[in-house]
C-alpha positions in Angstrom: 27.7 -5.9 -8.0 24.0 -5.3 -8.7 22.1 -3.9 -5.8 25.1 -2.4 -4.1 23.6 1.1 -4.4 21.1 -0.1 -1.7 24.0 -0.4 0.9 25.1 2.7 2.5 28.1 3.4 4.8 28.0 6.6 6.9 30.5 7.0 9.8 28.0 9.1 11.7 25.3 6.3 11.6 25.6 2.9 13.3 29.3 3.3 13.9 29.9 3.2 10.1 28.5 -0.3 9.7 27.2 -1.1 6.2 23.4 -0.5 6.4 20.4 -1.0 4.1 19.8 2.4 2.3 19.6 5.0 5.0 17.3 2.9 7.3 19.8 2.4 10.1 19.4 -1.3 9.6 22.8 -3.0 9.5 23.4 -5.5 6.7 24.7 -7.9 9.4 21.3 -7.8 11.1 19.5 -8.8 7.8 22.0 -11.6 7.1 21.7 -13.0 10.6 18.0 -13.1 10.1 18.3 -15.0 6.9 20.8 -17.4 8.4 18.5 -18.1 11.4 15.9 -19.3 8.9 13.6 -16.3 8.5 11.9 -15.9 5.2 12.0 -12.6 3.4 8.3 -12.1 4.3 9.0 -12.6 7.9 11.9 -10.0 7.8 9.9 -7.6 5.9 7.2 -8.0 8.6 9.7 -6.7 11.2 11.0 -4.0 8.9 8.1 -2.8 6.6 10.4 -0.3 4.7 12.7 -3.2 3.6 12.2 -4.8 0.1 13.1 -8.2 -1.3 15.9 -6.3 -3.3 17.3 -4.8 -0.1 17.6 -8.4 1.4 19.4 -9.6 -1.8 21.8 -6.7 -1.6 22.5 -7.5 2.0 23.3 -11.1 1.2 25.6 -10.0 -1.7 27.5 -7.6 0.7 27.8 -10.2 3.4 31.3 -11.3 4.2 32.3 -14.7 2.9 32.1 -16.4 6.3 28.4 -15.4 6.5 27.7 -16.7 3.0 29.2 -20.0 4.1 27.0 -20.1 7.1 24.0 -19.2 5.0 24.8 -22.1 2.6 25.3 -24.5 5.5 22.0 -23.4 7.0 20.2 -23.9 3.7 21.6 -27.4 3.4 20.5 -28.3 6.9 17.0 -27.0 6.1 16.9 -29.1 3.0 18.0 -32.2 4.8 15.2 -31.7 7.4 12.4 -31.5 4.8 
């Protein structure tokens, strides 16, 4: 998968959870922010070292259940428009 070089796993950091680069920012955190409806700009506002490519890599790495939740959330947001 493209972008997976942006995901690091280090057992000595964050309990071995997959993180964005070496930022100590778990992939799960980024995925949850997206699922909650935050835009990439909003997320990068909280984490200035983060890039759009990092967010994309986190979504690619997300477990299938999180991807399903993301799709469901996106559909809900489309219906509300």
